[in-house]
Structure formats: C-alpha cells, structure tokens
C-alpha positions in Angstrom: -64.8 -67.1 59.3 -67.0 -69.2 61.6 -65.6 -67.5 64.7 -66.4 -64.0 63.4 -69.4 -62.0 64.5 -71.8 -60.6 62.1 -71.2 -56.8 61.8 -75.0 -56.2 61.9 -76.6 -58.7 64.3 -73.5 -59.8 66.2 -74.5 -63.4 65.4 -71.9 -66.1 64.6 -71.6 -68.3 61.6 -70.4 -65.5 59.2 -70.7 -66.6 55.6 -69.9 -63.5 53.5 -67.8 -60.3 53.7 -68.1 -57.0 52.0 -65.8 -56.6 49.1 -63.8 -54.0 51.1 -62.9 -56.6 53.7 -63.8 -54.3 56.6 -67.1 -56.0 57.6 -68.6 -59.5 57.6 -72.1 -60.8 57.7 -74.1 -63.9 58.4 -76.2 -63.5 55.3 -77.4 -61.1 52.5 -80.2 -59.8 54.7 -77.8 -58.4 57.4 -75.5 -57.1 54.7 -78.4 -55.1 53.1 -79.7 -53.9 56.4 -76.3 -52.6 57.4 -75.5 -50.9 54.1 -76.8 -47.4 55.2 -74.4 -47.4 58.2 -71.5 -49.0 56.4 -71.7 -47.1 53.1 -69.8 -44.0 54.4 -66.9 -46.2 55.7 -66.8 -48.5 52.7 -64.2 -47.4 50.2 -65.4 -47.3 46.6 -62.4 -49.3 45.4 -59.7 -51.6 46.5 -56.1 -52.0 45.3 -55.3 -55.4 43.9 -53.4 -57.1 41.0 -54.9 -56.6 37.6 -54.0 -59.2 34.9 -51.3 -57.8 32.6 -51.0 -54.5 34.4 -49.6 -55.1 37.9 -51.5 -53.4 40.7 -54.6 -51.3 40.0 -57.8 -50.0 41.6 -61.1 -52.0 41.3 -64.6 -50.8 42.1 -66.2 -52.4 45.2 -69.7 -51.2 44.1 -71.5 -49.4 41.3 -70.2 -45.8 41.0 -72.4 -43.1 39.6 -71.4 -40.4 37.1 -69.7 -37.4 38.8 -68.8 -39.2 42.1 -65.5 -38.1 43.6 -63.5 -41.3 44.4 -60.1 -39.8 45.2 -59.0 -36.5 46.8 -55.4 -36.9 47.7 -52.2 -34.9 48.5 -49.0 -35.8 46.7 -46.2 -37.5 48.6 -43.5 -36.3 46.2 -43.4 -33.2 44.0 -40.8 -32.5 41.3 -40.6 -29.4 39.1 -41.2 -30.3 35.5 -38.9 -27.6 34.1 -36.2 -27.6 36.8 -36.1 -31.0 38.6 -33.8 -31.1 41.6 -33.1 -34.8 42.4 -31.0 -34.1 45.5 -34.2 -32.4 46.9 -36.2 -35.4 45.7 -34.1 -37.8 47.7 -34.2 -35.5 50.8 -38.0 -35.2 50.5 -38.3 -39.0 50.2 -36.1 -39.6 53.3 -38.1 -37.2 55.3 -41.3 -39.2 54.8 -42.5 -41.9 57.2 -41.3 -45.5 56.7 -44.7 -46.6 55.6 -45.0 -43.9 53.0 -41.5 -44.7 51.7 -42.4 -48.3 51.3 -45.5 -47.4 49.5 -43.6 -45.2 47.0 -41.0 -47.9 46.3 -43.8 -50.4 45.5 -45.0 -48.2 42.6 -44.2 -49.4 39.1 -40.6 -49.4 38.0 -39.7 -50.7 34.6 -36.3 -51.9 36.0 -37.5 -55.1 37.7 -34.3 -56.2 39.3 -33.1 -56.2 42.9 -30.9 -53.2 43.8 -28.8 -52.0 46.7 -30.8 -49.0 47.6 -28.4 -48.1 50.4 -26.3 -46.6 47.5 -27.5 -43.0 47.3 -27.0 -42.9 43.5 -29.1 -46.0 42.9 -31.8 -44.7 45.2 -32.0 -41.4 43.3 -32.1 -43.3 40.0 -35.0 -45.5 41.2 -36.9 -42.4 42.5 -36.4 -40.7 39.1 -37.9 -43.7 37.3 -40.8 -43.9 39.7 -41.5 -40.2 39.2 -41.2 -40.4 35.4 -43.7 -43.3 35.1 -46.0 -42.8 38.1 -46.3 -39.1 38.4 -49.3 -37.0 37.4 -48.3 -33.7 35.7 -50.3 -30.8 37.1 -50.9 -27.3 35.8 -52.6 -24.8 37.9 -53.1 -21.0 37.3 -50.0 -18.9 38.1 -48.1 -21.9 39.5 -45.2 -23.9 38.2 -46.0 -27.2 36.4 -45.0 -30.2 38.5 -44.8 -33.9 38.5 -46.6 -35.3 41.5 -46.5 -38.8 43.0 -49.5 -40.1 44.9 -49.8 -43.3 46.9 -53.3 -44.1 45.6 -54.0 -42.0 42.4 -50.6 -43.2 41.0 -52.0 -46.8 41.0 -54.6 -45.9 38.4 -53.9 -47.6 35.1 -54.4 -46.2 31.7 -57.3 -46.9 29.3 -58.0 -45.2 26.0 -61.7 -45.0 27.0 -61.3 -44.4 30.8 -64.1 -44.3 33.4 -62.4 -41.6 35.5 -61.1 -38.1 34.9 -58.6 -36.3 37.2 -57.7 -32.7 37.8 -55.6 -30.7 40.3 -57.1 -28.5 42.9 -54.9 -26.5 45.3 -52.1 -29.1 45.2 -54.4 -32.1 45.6 -55.5 -34.5 42.8 -59.2 -34.9 42.5 -60.5 -37.9 40.6 -64.2 -38.1 39.4 -66.3 -40.8 37.7 -66.5 -39.9 34.0 -68.9 -42.7 33.1 -70.9 -45.2 35.2 -68.8 -47.9 36.7 -69.9 -51.4 37.5 -68.9 -53.4 40.6 -65.7 -55.2 39.9 -64.7 -53.0 37.0 -61.1 -51.6 37.0 -60.9 -47.8 37.6 -58.9 -46.2 34.8 -57.8 -42.8 33.5 -56.2 -41.5 30.3 -52.5 -40.8 30.6 -52.5 -38.5 27.6 -55.8 -36.6 27.7 -55.3 -32.8 27.3 -56.6 -30.2 29.6 -59.6 -28.2 28.4 -57.5 -25.1 28.7 -54.8 -26.4 26.3 -57.0 -28.3 23.9 -56.6 -27.6 20.2 -59.1 -28.5 17.6 -58.4 -31.7 15.7 -56.5 -33.4 18.6 -59.5 -35.2 20.2 -60.4 -38.8 19.6 -56.9 -39.9 18.7 -56.4 -42.8 16.3 -54.6 -46.0 17.2 -51.2 -44.7 15.9 -51.7 -41.4 17.6 -52.5 -43.1 20.9 -49.4 -45.3 20.7 -47.2 -42.2 20.1 -48.6 -40.4 23.1 -47.9 -43.4 25.3 -44.3 -44.0 24.3 -42.9 -42.2 27.5 -44.8 -44.7 29.7 -43.0 -47.7 28.2 -45.9 -50.0 27.6 -48.1 -51.0 24.8 -51.8 -50.4 25.7 -53.8 -53.6 26.0 -57.2 -51.9 26.6 -60.3 -53.2 24.8 -60.2 -50.2 22.4 -56.7 -51.0 21.2 -57.2 -54.7 21.1 -60.6 -54.9 19.5 -61.2 -51.8 17.3 -59.8 -51.6 13.8 -60.1 -49.7 10.6 -63.8 -48.7 11.1 -63.0 -47.2 14.5 -60.0 -45.2 13.2 -62.2 -44.0 10.3 -64.7 -42.5 12.8 -61.9 -41.0 14.9 -60.4 -39.3 11.8 -64.0 -38.1 10.9 -64.2 -36.5 14.4 -60.9 -34.7 14.0 -61.8 -33.4 10.5 -65.2 -32.1 11.7 -63.5 -30.5 14.7 -61.0 -28.7 12.4 -63.9 -27.7 10.1 -65.3 -25.6 12.9 -62.2 -23.4 13.0 -62.7 -21.7 9.7 -66.4 -20.6 10.1 -66.4 -17.7 7.7 -67.8 -19.8 4.8 -70.3 -21.8 6.8 -73.7 -20.9 8.2 -74.5 -21.5 11.8 -77.0 -24.2 10.8 -74.3 -26.1 9.1 -71.9 -25.7 12.0 -74.6 -27.0 14.3 -75.0 -30.1 12.1 -71.2 -30.6 12.4 -71.3 -30.2 16.1 -74.2 -32.7 16.6 -72.4 -35.3 14.5 -69.2 -34.7 16.6 -71.3 -35.3 19.7 -72.6 -38.6 18.4 -69.0 -39.7 17.6 -67.7 -38.5 21.0 -70.4 -40.4 22.9 -69.5 -43.6 21.0 -65.7 -43.2 21.0 -64.3 -41.0 23.7 -66.1 -39.6 26.8 -63.2 -37.2 27.4 -64.3 -35.0 24.4 -68.0 -35.0 25.2 -67.8 -31.8 27.1 -66.3 -29.8 24.3 -68.8 -31.3 21.8 -71.6 -30.3 24.1 -70.4 -26.7 24.4 -70.5 -26.5 20.5 -74.0 -27.9 20.4 -75.3 -25.7 23.2 -74.0 -22.4 21.9 -74.7 -23.1 18.2 -78.3 -24.3 18.9 -78.8 -21.2 21.0 -77.5 -19.0 18.2 -79.8 -20.7 15.7 -82.8 -20.1 18.0 -81.7 -16.4 18.4 -81.3 -15.9 14.6 -84.7 -17.4 13.8 -86.4 -15.7 16.8 -87.8 -19.2 17.5 -90.3 -19.7 20.2 -90.4 -23.4 19.5 -90.5 -25.2 22.9 -88.7 -28.2 21.5 -85.8 -26.0 20.4 -85.6 -24.2 23.8 -85.7 -27.6 25.5 -82.8 -28.9 23.3 -80.7 -25.8 24.1 -81.4 -26.2 27.9 -80.5 -29.9 27.7 -77.2 -29.3 26.0 -76.4 -26.6 28.6 -77.3 -28.9 31.5 -75.2 -31.8 30.2 -72.2 -29.4 29.5 -72.5 -28.1 33.1 -72.5 -31.6 34.5 -69.3 -32.6 32.6 -67.6 -29.3 33.5 -67.9 -30.1 37.2 -66.5 -33.6 36.5 -63.5 -32.3 34.6 -62.7 -29.6 37.1 -62.0 -25.8 37.5 -60.6 -25.3 34.0 -63.7 -26.8 32.4 -66.0 -24.8 34.8 -64.2 -21.6 33.8 -64.6 -22.5 30.1 -68.3 -23.2 30.7 -68.8 -19.9 32.4 -67.0 -18.1 29.6 -69.3 -19.6 27.0 -72.4 -18.9 29.1 -71.6 -15.2 28.7 -71.0 -15.5 25.0 -73.7 -13.8 22.9 -74.3 -14.1 19.1 -73.6 -10.4 18.5 -70.1 -10.8 20.1 -69.1 -13.8 17.9 
C-alpha cells in the first residue's frame, strides 16, 4: 500500500481504500473530497463470501429506497414449460470462456468434482444451476422463462428482503425495497408473488408456509426472521392473512370498516413484510378516498391522508416494476360509483 498513489492528491503513503477496491487514499479527507468524482464509478455492492450462504452481494455504502442497483441481461434462458437441454448446452458453449466460468461458479448442490468433458455430465450440471440459480420471469404476451444472470443470480434469499426484482424487456431490474446500510447483505425473496398474480390471503407467509415455498431451492432459511421470530410473529402473520381475506367479501361490511381493516393490514405489513406494503397502501388509499367521497368531507387532514397513501403507493409501484405501475394506474381510475 505504501507504494500506491492517492487517487485524489497523488501523494504516497496510502492508508485506506474504498470498499470497492478501485481507488485508494492517503486519508479520510482525500476520500471525502474525491467522492463526488468517484461515486458514479463506485459499484453499490461487491460479491464476497457470506457466512453460511456461500457467495452473496454486500452493500459498499448506504443505499436509498428505490435505487436501482442491478440492470442485467441473462446469460442463459430456458423455457419453463418446454425446456430444451440440448439447446441449453449449445447456448452455454457459445458464450465466452469468462462467462462460462462465471456460470459454473454459481451454486450447485452437488459439491463434488466432475468430468465436465462428458456432455451428459455437463448438461446435468447446467440443469442444476438453472434450477437453483435462475429467476423465473413473466412478461406480458411472452413465454415464461428461467433466466440465469452472472450478478443477480448471486443474490441470496431473505424472508424480509431489502431488494425487489422484476423483468423489463428481457433484463432483470433490481431495486432497493428498504434502506440498506453499508456492509449489509443485499437480499431478495425467492418466493414473493408478482402483483399481477397475487391472491388475497397469501401475503405475509407464516414460518411453515415459507419453508414449504423454499423446498425447491434445497436449503433451510437461516435469515433473522426464521431464526428469531416465533409464535407471536406467526400470530400476526395469520392476522394479516385473515384481514386480507376479509376484504374479499365486502357485501356485509361498510367502507369505514373496510378502511379500518386496511389500516391494520398496513401496520402489520410495515412490521412484518415490506413486499406487501404496496397492496396494503392501495387498499388504504382507495378506501380512504371513498370514505371522503361518501361523507363529502372537506377536512384537510382527510385529504392529506388520502394524498399520502397515494404518494406512498406510487413510490412502491415504481420500485416493484411495470406490473405494479399498471395496477396503480388501474386503481387511480377507479371511482366509488363503479365499485
């Protein structure tokens, strides 16, 4: 390090490096002064071993809500309904050597040396890599596929993740779902449902429900939610699911009662599972708007609450992607007389 030059003042005697490893400095002062220039080149995360999980992605700095941290094309694409493994092998062999090495480094539950010059063994390994590391994507008017990415496929699971991902024109886009601290692992949920396929009563899954949804990935989740939370947590999760289902049969309930249910759901979502906050906000927004319309209220506090719910829902819609934005726009057009 002593022979390196400071990336800001060109002085010698470098004593600290940026977490990304791309630059080095002779002190905190130069590091702070150079941040404006370096920030655009500094990756928001690095890949490194994560205890108990193999490789993962770790934040190199604080990441704000809504920030896009990954926008990536897949390196392998397999049809979910009609997988063609001969094509999978051909596609793999057509990739650069560096990309092929990167794919073979992805997690494989068979942790033994294999003779990959044997075509059958290579296909078997690629099938396992796709099964465990792929991200299933569903886009309008397109076939569902399992996509493998060199970076996004390194994201580990957490039952309360700090990122959310969605497909856009073949790419995977990953946005920050809740504020991330420097040094925190970046995580996603492997089992979260798309807004477009969500059914009431399926949000905030209990411990047993989460385990069942993770069976295909061949690991027992060791996130803080699964390790630390117990009966009280599951009770709240079942309460959320019951309240969610209660909003289906609305004939016997007044809008005021439905709003109370929605507001309690939002409290639970904010405590338990950021992934269902958007849908809870939609319910609160539209129901509070309907209550104001029914009572012909000119109360500024009520109008402010409606606007706040709407603004928060819009923010989460853009984090969750096109499907959520489409749902938001649909509800924005919804009027009381059409319900």
